[in-house]
All heavy atoms as an XYZ file, in Angstrom:
708
protein
N     -28.392     -0.617     21.083
C     -28.030     -1.035     22.443
C     -27.148     -2.302     22.365
O     -27.492     -3.241     21.692
C     -29.264     -1.219     23.237
C     -28.940     -1.539     24.681
S     -30.508     -1.437     25.587
C     -30.397     -2.936     26.522
N     -26.076     -2.347     23.185
C     -25.236     -3.463     23.148
C     -25.816     -4.512     24.063
O     -26.485     -4.267     24.996
C     -23.803     -3.070     23.568
O     -23.847     -2.543     24.911
C     -23.200     -2.075     22.653
N     -25.420     -5.826     23.817
C     -25.849     -6.917     24.549
C     -24.593     -7.653     24.996
O     -23.769     -7.990     24.148
C     -26.791     -7.834     23.725
C     -27.250     -9.051     24.523
C     -27.991     -7.075     23.228
N     -24.534     -8.113     26.258
C     -23.375     -8.807     26.701
C     -23.246    -10.144     25.914
O     -24.228    -10.771     25.576
C     -23.662     -9.057     28.224
C     -24.690     -8.069     28.599
C     -25.484     -7.802     27.351
N     -22.025    -10.564     25.705
C     -21.802    -11.782     24.991
C     -22.418    -12.989     25.689
O     -22.928    -13.916     24.995
C     -20.250    -12.054     24.833
C     -19.963    -13.228     23.962
C     -18.559    -13.262     23.495
N     -18.261    -12.172     22.673
C     -17.146    -11.379     22.634
N     -16.165    -11.638     23.503
N     -17.008    -10.380     21.812
N     -22.484    -12.994     26.968
C     -23.089    -14.125     27.664
C     -24.558    -14.290     27.358
O     -25.141    -15.355     27.359
C     -22.931    -13.969     29.240
N     -25.212    -13.145     26.986
C     -26.643    -13.256     26.635
C     -26.784    -13.507     25.127
O     -27.850    -13.958     24.635
C     -27.315    -11.894     26.964
C     -27.396    -11.658     28.438
S     -28.132    -10.119     28.846
C     -29.796    -10.354     28.310
N     -25.781    -13.308     24.294
C     -25.802    -13.547     22.799
C     -25.648    -14.982     22.532
O     -26.202    -15.465     21.582
C     -24.767    -12.763     22.094
C     -24.993    -11.207     22.188
C     -23.831    -10.482     21.444
O     -22.968    -11.103     20.904
N     -23.902     -9.161     21.552
N     -24.797    -15.685     23.191
C     -24.405    -17.029     22.906
C     -25.117    -18.046     23.847
O     -25.012    -17.880     25.033
C     -22.870    -17.226     22.928
C     -22.249    -16.352     21.893
C     -22.518    -18.679     22.799
C     -20.823    -16.331     21.904
N     -25.860    -18.911     23.259
C     -26.580    -19.923     24.008
C     -26.330    -21.300     23.376
O     -26.861    -21.636     22.358
C     -28.065    -19.660     24.049
C     -28.916    -20.565     24.825
O     -28.343    -21.596     25.320
N     -30.181    -20.361     25.007
N     -25.489    -22.125     24.044
C     -25.121    -23.410     23.389
C     -26.180    -24.420     23.445
O     -26.151    -25.374     22.704
C     -23.864    -23.969     24.168
C     -22.626    -23.143     23.924
C     -21.854    -22.688     24.972
C     -22.117    -22.909     22.661
C     -20.687    -21.950     24.796
C     -21.029    -22.182     22.400
C     -20.284    -21.704     23.422
N     -27.246    -24.237     24.292
C     -28.379    -25.150     24.177
C     -29.195    -24.855     22.964
O     -29.834    -25.765     22.449
C     -29.229    -25.019     25.488
C     -28.668    -25.746     26.669
C     -27.675    -24.836     27.427
O     -27.824    -23.624     27.376
N     -26.800    -25.507     28.120
N     -29.222    -23.673     22.474
C     -29.998    -23.305     21.296
C     -29.342    -23.733     19.976
O     -29.929    -24.385     19.207
C     -30.261    -21.817     21.337
C     -31.162    -21.360     20.229
N     -32.460    -21.736     20.084
C     -30.922    -20.533     19.186
C     -32.965    -21.202     19.003
N     -32.022    -20.470     18.424
N     -28.115    -23.268     19.843
C     -27.318    -23.654     18.629
C     -25.832    -23.557     18.871
O     -25.398    -22.791     19.819
C     -27.710    -22.780     17.389
O     -27.004    -23.255     16.303
C     -27.344    -21.289     17.707
N     -25.055    -24.243     18.141
C     -23.608    -24.062     18.222
C     -23.020    -23.494     16.993
O     -21.810    -23.379     16.816
C     -22.962    -25.484     18.474
C     -23.389    -26.039     19.778
C     -22.309    -26.930     20.419
N     -22.817    -27.355     21.698
C     -22.417    -28.542     22.178
N     -21.539    -29.260     21.577
N     -22.794    -28.833     23.342
N     -23.873    -23.116     16.062
C     -23.440    -22.433     14.786
C     -23.707    -20.935     14.929
O     -24.777    -20.526     15.365
C     -24.235    -22.966     13.601
C     -23.817    -24.430     13.224
C     -24.403    -25.499     13.748
C     -22.744    -24.559     12.345
C     -24.032    -26.763     13.336
C     -22.347    -25.840     11.986
C     -23.052    -26.927     12.490
O     -22.639    -28.148     12.158
N     -22.749    -20.149     14.485
C     -22.908    -18.715     14.493
C     -22.342    -18.103     13.223
O     -21.364    -18.536     12.631
C     -22.111    -18.142     15.720
C     -22.763    -18.500     17.026
C     -22.352    -19.599     17.694
C     -23.801    -17.781     17.493
C     -22.966    -20.064     18.838
C     -24.484    -18.196     18.611
C     -24.064    -19.319     19.323
O     -24.715    -19.696     20.476
N     -23.003    -17.063     12.779
C     -22.654    -16.337     11.550
C     -21.965    -15.079     11.972
O     -22.455    -14.297     12.752
C     -23.975    -15.989     10.798
C     -23.680    -15.207      9.553
N     -24.298    -13.991      9.347
C     -22.815    -15.432      8.512
C     -23.836    -13.490      8.147
N     -22.989    -14.366      7.644
N     -20.739    -14.883     11.451
C     -19.931    -13.722     11.766
C     -19.623    -12.938     10.508
O     -19.305    -13.550      9.470
C     -18.615    -14.196     12.397
C     -17.666    -12.983     12.713
C     -18.827    -15.037     13.655
N     -19.717    -11.651     10.557
C     -19.373    -10.787      9.428
C     -18.479     -9.708      9.881
O     -18.567     -9.159     10.955
C     -20.755    -10.072      8.935
C     -20.374     -9.164      7.740
C     -21.759    -11.099      8.566
N     -17.486     -9.421      9.078
C     -16.588     -8.285      9.295
C     -16.477     -7.538      7.990
O     -16.269     -8.054      6.945
C     -15.195     -8.851      9.708
O     -14.329     -7.720     10.021
N     -16.570     -6.218      8.154
C     -16.664     -5.326      6.933
C     -15.705     -4.189      6.991
O     -15.416     -3.724      8.113
C     -18.057     -4.764      6.806
C     -18.312     -3.894      5.641
C     -19.824     -3.570      5.608
N     -20.100     -2.823      4.409
C     -20.160     -1.502      4.310
N     -20.007     -0.798      5.448
N     -20.354     -0.887      3.209
N     -15.046     -3.888      5.831
C     -14.182     -2.681      5.762
C     -15.023     -1.440      5.720
O     -16.156     -1.425      5.259
C     -13.346     -2.777      4.469
S     -12.277     -4.194      4.429
N     -14.396     -0.342      6.108
C     -15.100      0.957      6.169
C     -14.590      1.913      5.162
O     -13.487      1.704      4.640
C     -14.925      1.579      7.528
C     -15.429      0.750      8.726
C     -15.059      1.477     10.046
C     -16.945      0.595      8.618
N     -15.303      2.915      4.818
C     -14.896      3.991      3.970
C     -14.431      3.554      2.565
O     -13.358      3.968      2.137
C     -13.850      4.850      4.670
C     -14.305      5.483      5.872
C     -13.289      6.386      6.513
N     -13.738      6.926      7.750
C     -13.052      7.438      8.629
N     -11.731      7.578      8.426
N     -13.552      7.915      9.747
N     -15.166      2.635      1.952
C     -14.872      2.215      0.604
C     -13.541      1.491      0.530
O     -13.012      1.336     -0.553
C     -14.998      3.289     -0.437
C     -16.346      3.958     -0.414
C     -16.323      5.111     -1.404
N     -17.044      4.563     -2.646
C     -17.241      5.275     -3.634
N     -16.884      6.608     -3.683
N     -17.828      4.784     -4.710
N     -12.938      1.040      1.601
C     -11.689      0.302      1.544
C     -11.910     -1.088      0.991
O     -12.976     -1.651      1.139
C     -11.103      0.234      2.949
N     -10.922     -1.627      0.363
C     -11.000     -2.943     -0.284
C     -10.202     -3.961      0.571
O      -9.122     -3.685      1.029
C     -10.418     -2.911     -1.637
C     -11.447     -2.708     -2.698
C     -12.216     -1.571     -2.840
C     -11.691     -3.723     -3.644
C     -13.128     -1.370     -3.762
C     -12.709     -3.528     -4.609
C     -13.387     -2.379     -4.714
N     -10.937     -5.070      0.822
C     -10.276     -6.185      1.529
C      -9.470     -7.073      0.526
O      -8.306     -7.343      0.750
C     -11.320     -7.094      2.138
C     -10.903     -8.311      2.890
C      -9.948     -7.948      4.027
C     -12.036     -9.088      3.437
N     -10.064     -7.306     -0.593
C      -9.378     -8.050     -1.633
C     -10.041     -7.730     -2.969
O     -11.122     -7.193     -2.993
C      -9.347     -9.604     -1.418
S     -10.937    -10.284     -1.315
N      -9.364     -8.093     -4.085
C      -9.861     -7.741     -5.397
C      -9.248     -6.461     -5.936
O      -8.337     -5.857     -5.337
N      -9.725     -5.998     -7.087
C      -9.241     -4.766     -7.746
C     -10.028     -3.564     -7.344
O     -11.229     -3.540     -7.478
C      -9.270     -4.953     -9.268
C      -8.708     -3.762     -9.969
C      -7.351     -3.539    -10.035
C      -9.554     -2.890    -10.582
C      -6.859     -2.483    -10.675
C      -9.063     -1.751    -11.284
C      -7.706     -1.572    -11.311
N      -9.321     -2.582     -6.778
C     -10.026     -1.321     -6.367
C      -9.907     -0.363     -7.538
O      -8.857      0.133     -7.891
C      -9.241     -0.766     -5.103
C      -9.889      0.466     -4.642
O     -10.913      0.939     -5.175
O      -9.399      1.045     -3.618
N     -11.074     -0.070     -8.105
C     -11.095      0.801     -9.306
C     -10.818      2.282     -8.978
O     -10.465      3.035     -9.857
C     -12.506      0.675    -10.019
C     -13.639      1.114     -9.187
C     -14.962      0.923     -9.832
O     -15.000      0.310    -10.907
N     -16.029      1.405     -9.289
N     -10.986      2.619     -7.717
C     -10.770      4.034     -7.345
C      -9.266      4.330     -7.182
O      -8.807      5.406     -7.513
C     -11.509      4.382     -6.007
C     -12.991      4.239     -6.199
C     -13.681      3.150     -5.576
C     -13.765      5.098     -6.916
C     -15.003      2.996     -5.731
C     -15.094      4.940     -7.066
C     -15.734      3.928     -6.486
N      -8.497      3.400     -6.647
C      -7.145      3.592     -6.435
C      -6.221      2.916     -7.574
O      -5.086      3.177     -7.689
C      -6.636      3.083     -5.038
O      -6.796      1.683     -5.011
C      -7.383      3.760     -3.951
N      -6.871      1.957     -8.248
C      -6.117      1.234     -9.304
C      -5.227      0.169     -8.741
O      -4.332     -0.386     -9.443
N      -5.386     -0.182     -7.460
C      -4.517     -1.175     -6.761
C      -5.255     -2.522     -6.747
O      -6.494     -2.586     -6.682
C      -4.194     -0.754     -5.418
C      -3.309      0.512     -5.442
C      -2.949      1.059     -4.045
N      -2.233      0.028     -3.306
C      -2.040      0.118     -2.002
N      -2.533      1.061     -1.263
N      -1.345     -0.806     -1.386
N      -4.517     -3.607     -6.714
C      -5.074     -4.937     -6.647
C      -4.696     -5.543     -5.257
O      -3.498     -5.542     -4.875
C      -4.456     -5.790     -7.758
C      -5.183     -7.081     -7.862
O      -5.942     -7.518     -6.953
N      -4.971     -7.833     -8.960
N      -5.703     -6.001     -4.531
C      -5.498     -6.574     -3.271
C      -5.819     -8.040     -3.171
O      -6.212     -8.592     -2.114
C      -6.372     -5.808     -2.198
C      -6.084     -4.347     -2.111
C      -6.880     -3.399     -2.687
C      -4.905     -3.925     -1.458
C      -6.566     -2.104     -2.605
C      -4.679     -2.586     -1.344
C      -5.467     -1.612     -1.934
N      -5.652     -8.758     -4.294
C      -5.917    -10.235     -4.276
C      -5.073    -11.031     -3.309
O      -5.486    -12.082     -2.899
C      -5.770    -10.772     -5.710
C      -6.923    -10.503     -6.560
O      -8.035    -10.313     -6.041
O      -6.780    -10.442     -7.769
N      -3.849    -10.532     -3.048
C      -2.971    -11.239     -2.126
C      -3.562    -11.368     -0.734
O      -3.173    -12.347      0.016
C      -1.638    -10.553     -2.074
C      -1.694     -9.172     -1.487
N      -2.150     -8.062     -2.269
C      -1.446     -8.710     -0.295
C      -2.084     -6.991     -1.455
N      -1.635     -7.305     -0.256
N      -4.452    -10.542     -0.351
C      -5.020    -10.548      0.975
C      -5.946    -11.734      1.193
O      -6.130    -12.176      2.298
C      -5.813     -9.316      1.248
C      -4.893     -8.118      1.382
C      -5.751     -6.877      1.715
N      -4.907     -5.671      1.866
C      -5.458     -4.449      1.958
N      -6.768     -4.281      1.912
N      -4.662     -3.405      2.079
N      -6.557    -12.244      0.118
C      -7.484    -13.329      0.280
C      -6.800    -14.590      0.845
O      -7.320    -15.241      1.715
C      -8.190    -13.674     -1.068
C      -9.251    -14.690     -0.956
C     -10.025    -14.732     -2.233
C     -11.276    -15.635     -2.114
N     -12.077    -15.716     -3.264
N      -5.668    -15.018      0.259
C      -4.942    -16.141      0.718
C      -4.405    -15.943      2.148
O      -4.452    -16.884      2.973
C      -3.800    -16.476     -0.214
C      -4.224    -17.012     -1.565
C      -5.063    -18.252     -1.442
O      -4.714    -19.147     -0.654
O      -6.065    -18.340     -2.205
N      -4.008    -14.704      2.449
C      -3.599    -14.382      3.806
C      -4.690    -14.560      4.794
O      -4.533    -15.180      5.882
C      -3.013    -12.988      3.878
C      -2.629    -12.640      5.248
C      -1.403    -12.868      5.874
C      -3.431    -11.959      6.240
N      -1.442    -12.408      7.194
C      -2.662    -11.814      7.414
C      -4.761    -11.445      6.257
C      -3.196    -11.240      8.578
C      -5.259    -10.854      7.347
C      -4.467    -10.769      8.566
N      -5.857    -14.074      4.425
C      -7.040    -14.189      5.366
C      -7.470    -15.604      5.511
O      -7.754    -16.013      6.687
C      -8.237    -13.333      4.745
C      -9.432    -13.214      5.618
C      -9.117    -12.593      6.974
C     -10.503    -12.431      4.902
N      -7.498    -16.426      4.499
C      -7.818    -17.820      4.625
C      -6.851    -18.553      5.602
O      -7.305    -19.293      6.445
C      -7.858    -18.524      3.221
C      -9.017    -17.989      2.470
C      -7.976    -20.068      3.375
C      -8.978    -18.433      1.011
N      -5.581    -18.291      5.405
C      -4.565    -18.876      6.272
C      -4.754    -18.432      7.687
O      -4.579    -19.229      8.692
N      -5.028    -17.174      7.920
C      -5.186    -16.673      9.271
C      -6.366    -17.268      9.952
O      -6.346    -17.648     11.128
C      -5.321    -15.130      9.207
C      -5.337    -14.484     10.513
C      -3.976    -14.572     11.200
N      -3.962    -13.766     12.394
C      -3.127    -13.896     13.362
N      -2.193    -14.800     13.276
N      -3.219    -13.133     14.439
N      -7.506    -17.380      9.241
C      -8.741    -17.968      9.824
C      -8.523    -19.426     10.155
O      -8.888    -19.909     11.248
C      -9.914    -17.855      8.814
C     -11.051    -18.704      9.203
C     -10.314    -16.360      8.746
N      -7.795    -20.199      9.302
C      -7.458    -21.567      9.600
C      -6.551    -21.657     10.808
O      -6.711    -22.567     11.686
C      -6.792    -22.222      8.400
C      -7.712    -22.576      7.302
C      -7.061    -23.218      6.133
C      -7.997    -23.533      5.004
N      -7.281    -24.144      3.843
N      -5.567    -20.764     10.934
C      -4.678    -20.772     12.030
C      -5.425    -20.507     13.401
O      -5.236    -21.225     14.352
C      -3.571    -19.770     11.957
C      -2.632    -19.651     13.087
C      -1.700    -18.452     12.997
O      -1.968    -17.525     12.324
N      -0.547    -18.551     13.712
N      -6.308    -19.523     13.361
C      -7.053    -19.219     14.569
C      -8.022    -20.266     14.980
O      -8.236    -20.556     16.125
C      -7.763    -17.868     14.397
C      -6.877    -16.621     14.346
C      -7.645    -15.393     13.947
C      -6.110    -16.434     15.584
N      -8.674    -20.975     13.977
C      -9.570    -22.025     14.296
C      -8.888    -23.240     14.922
O      -9.411    -23.989     15.622
C     -10.379    -22.432     13.078
O      -9.615    -23.077     12.123
N      -7.591    -23.395     14.579
C      -6.825    -24.496     15.161
C      -6.432    -24.174     16.629
O      -6.224    -25.062     17.404
C      -5.618    -24.797     14.356
O      -4.628    -23.781     14.493
N      -6.375    -22.920     16.994
C      -6.006    -22.539     18.350
C      -7.245    -22.539     19.256
O      -7.140    -22.966     20.413
C      -5.408    -21.114     18.390
C      -4.061    -21.106     17.601
C      -5.181    -20.606     19.758
C      -3.505    -19.670     17.313
N      -8.378    -21.984     18.757
C      -9.558    -21.941     19.609
C     -10.471    -23.137     19.295
O     -10.275    -23.856     18.343
C     -10.271    -20.612     19.271
C      -9.460    -19.399     19.702
C      -8.767    -18.638     18.663
C      -9.407    -19.013     21.010
C      -8.025    -17.630     19.055
C      -8.583    -17.936     21.325
C      -7.963    -17.184     20.370
N     -11.389    -23.379     20.154
C     -12.404    -24.493     20.027
C     -13.555    -24.093     19.032
O     -14.692    -24.224     19.362
C     -12.943    -24.888     21.328
O     -11.923    -25.290     22.212
N     -13.077    -23.693     17.852
C     -14.068    -23.289     16.796
C     -13.732    -23.991     15.479
O     -12.514    -24.041     15.160
C     -14.103    -21.775     16.646
C     -14.669    -21.145     17.866
C     -14.813    -21.330     15.432
C     -14.641    -19.664     17.905
N     -14.714    -24.529     14.797
C     -14.490    -25.061     13.472
C     -15.177    -24.170     12.440
O     -16.187    -23.539     12.728
C     -15.072    -26.433     13.382
C     -14.420    -27.373     14.311
C     -15.112    -28.773     14.267
O     -16.018    -29.035     13.512
N     -14.713    -29.639     15.122
N     -14.551    -24.064     11.236
C     -15.074    -23.217     10.200
C     -16.078    -24.123      9.385
O     -15.599    -25.045      8.713
C     -14.003    -22.675      9.271
C     -12.935    -21.972     10.101
C     -14.606    -21.740      8.225
C     -13.427    -20.823     10.889
N     -17.351    -23.817      9.418
C     -18.351    -24.552      8.649
C     -18.312    -24.084      7.231
O     -18.424    -24.848      6.277
C     -19.700    -24.484      9.319
N     -18.275    -22.793      7.040
C     -18.257    -22.188      5.664
C     -17.668    -20.758      5.799
O     -17.645    -20.172      6.863
C     -19.587    -22.215      5.020
O     -20.459    -21.308      5.712
N     -17.190    -20.251      4.612
C     -16.788    -18.901      4.577
C     -16.924    -18.273      3.185
O     -17.006    -18.980      2.257
C     -15.289    -18.720      5.037
C     -14.314    -19.361      4.100
C     -13.710    -18.666      3.038
C     -13.928    -20.749      4.240
C     -12.790    -19.247      2.146
C     -13.016    -21.272      3.400
C     -12.422    -20.565      2.345
O     -11.579    -21.115      1.467
N     -17.030    -16.989      3.134
C     -17.148    -16.260      1.894
C     -16.335    -14.943      2.035
O     -16.544    -14.233      3.006
C     -18.564    -15.970      1.506
N     -15.428    -14.764      1.144
C     -14.555    -13.500      1.195
C     -14.948    -12.692     -0.038
O     -14.732    -13.108     -1.200
C     -13.068    -13.819      1.152
C     -12.788    -14.700      2.442
C     -12.268    -12.609      1.209
C     -11.437    -15.263      2.483
N     -15.424    -11.501      0.169
C     -15.798    -10.587     -0.902
C     -14.882     -9.424     -0.884
O     -13.939     -9.329     -0.141
C     -17.295    -10.169     -0.654
C     -18.240    -11.274     -0.929
C     -18.477    -12.111      0.269
C     -19.571    -10.773     -1.501
N     -15.135     -8.486     -1.757
C     -14.163     -7.370     -1.947
C     -14.043     -6.427     -0.721
O     -12.960     -5.949     -0.506
C     -14.624     -6.492     -3.159
O     -15.871     -5.924     -2.962
N     -15.149     -6.261      0.014
C     -14.996     -5.356      1.168
C     -15.461     -5.960      2.513
O     -15.648     -5.251      3.529
C     -15.746     -4.049      0.929
C     -17.227     -4.243      0.789
O     -17.700     -5.331      0.696
N     -17.948     -3.154      0.912
N     -15.792     -7.246      2.492
C     -16.222     -7.897      3.746
C     -16.060     -9.434      3.598
O     -15.862     -9.891      2.551
C     -17.613     -7.516      4.131
C     -18.641     -8.029      3.190
N     -18.915     -7.539      1.930
C     -19.613     -9.030      3.393
C     -19.861     -8.191      1.413
N     -20.328     -9.118      2.227
N     -16.243    -10.085      4.731
C     -16.241    -11.529      4.732
C     -17.246    -12.080      5.674
O     -17.687    -11.440      6.615
C     -14.810    -12.108      4.971
C     -14.297    -11.875      6.328
C     -14.545    -12.735      7.391
C     -13.432    -10.795      6.604
C     -14.087    -12.564      8.614
C     -12.919    -10.599      7.888
C     -13.229    -11.471      8.865
N     -17.714    -13.319      5.427
C     -18.663    -14.060      6.267
C     -17.999    -15.337      6.702
O     -17.331    -16.008      5.925
C     -19.918    -14.430      5.461
C     -20.657    -13.193      4.928
N     -21.850    -12.765      5.562
C     -20.493    -12.440      3.823
C     -22.270    -11.728      4.834
N     -21.511    -11.511      3.845
N     -18.275    -15.686      7.917
C     -17.870    -16.989      8.465
C     -19.038    -17.652      9.128
O     -19.853    -16.963      9.826
C     -16.742    -16.846      9.544
C     -15.440    -16.166      9.157
C     -14.541    -15.919     10.329
C     -14.704    -17.092      8.135
N     -19.187    -18.940      8.938
C     -20.132    -19.734      9.699
C     -19.299    -20.579     10.605
O     -18.509    -21.411     10.152
C     -21.060    -20.579      8.802
O     -21.697    -19.728      7.864
C     -22.100    -21.304      9.638
N     -19.422    -20.355     11.902
C     -18.580    -21.030     12.878
C     -19.384    -22.092     13.660
O     -20.533    -21.843     14.000
C     -18.004    -20.003     13.907
C     -17.238    -18.827     13.223
C     -16.860    -17.828     14.333
C     -16.070    -19.288     12.519
N     -18.722    -23.122     13.955
C     -19.276    -24.192     14.863
C     -18.422    -24.200     16.094
O     -17.251    -24.423     16.102
C     -19.229    -25.582     14.219
C     -19.769    -26.675     15.087
C     -21.037    -26.812     15.373
C     -18.819    -27.530     15.690
C     -21.475    -27.852     16.227
C     -19.220    -28.572     16.531
C     -20.566    -28.653     16.823
O     -21.020    -29.652     17.645
N     -19.044    -23.963     17.225
C     -18.338    -23.943     18.535
C     -18.308    -25.326     19.059
O     -19.336    -25.981     19.304
C     -19.062    -22.986     19.543
O     -20.402    -23.406     19.731
C     -18.984    -21.558     19.130
N     -17.059    -25.799     19.207
C     -16.847    -27.185     19.615
C     -16.376    -27.257     21.047
O     -15.208    -27.311     21.341
C     -15.812    -27.848     18.645
C     -15.645    -29.334     18.855
O     -16.440    -29.935     19.619
O     -14.710    -29.894     18.290
N     -17.347    -27.203     21.972
C     -16.982    -27.158     23.366
C     -16.406    -28.398     23.871
O     -15.793    -28.486     24.944
C     -18.137    -26.605     24.298
C     -19.408    -27.391     23.948
C     -18.335    -25.158     24.119
C     -20.603    -26.993     24.828
N     -16.604    -29.511     23.149
C     -16.067    -30.794     23.588
C     -14.530    -30.862     23.450
O     -13.893    -31.580     24.184
N     -13.975    -30.036     22.557
C     -12.484    -29.971     22.400
C     -11.942    -28.796     23.085
O     -10.800    -28.528     22.866
C     -12.153    -29.986     20.908
O     -12.549    -28.736     20.392
N     -12.662    -28.128     23.956
C     -12.083    -26.950     24.609
C     -10.979    -27.314     25.599
O     -11.095    -28.343     26.347
C     -13.187    -26.208     25.369
N      -9.984    -26.586     25.610
C      -8.796    -26.773     26.555
C      -9.108    -25.921     27.782
O      -9.459    -24.794     27.730
C      -7.551    -26.366     25.932
C      -7.214    -27.159     24.706
C      -5.921    -26.686     24.036
N      -5.904    -27.120     22.691
C      -5.215    -26.528     21.766
N      -4.509    -25.402     22.053
N      -5.279    -26.962     20.588
N      -8.801    -26.514     28.953
C      -9.044    -25.790     30.166
C      -7.727    -25.203     30.713
O      -6.728    -25.738     30.494
C      -9.695    -26.712     31.287
C      -9.889    -26.003     32.547
C     -10.992    -27.236     30.711
């Protein structure tokens, strides 16, 4: 069952959030794919740059990140003090 975002995020409780995004159907995000023989290492630097760019636009700071072969984790800090209205 889905939960509205307004009920998921509570700034009085915490400002840190763990976010995960995963590839589907054995697709590779980065690294060497043994099934296709292709190397996707170039995507890791692109993803790091993209996350940094997006965090500079929104009121979110990256506390930590981990990029694996088929998914990535982000620990985000919501900085509502720097929010633009």
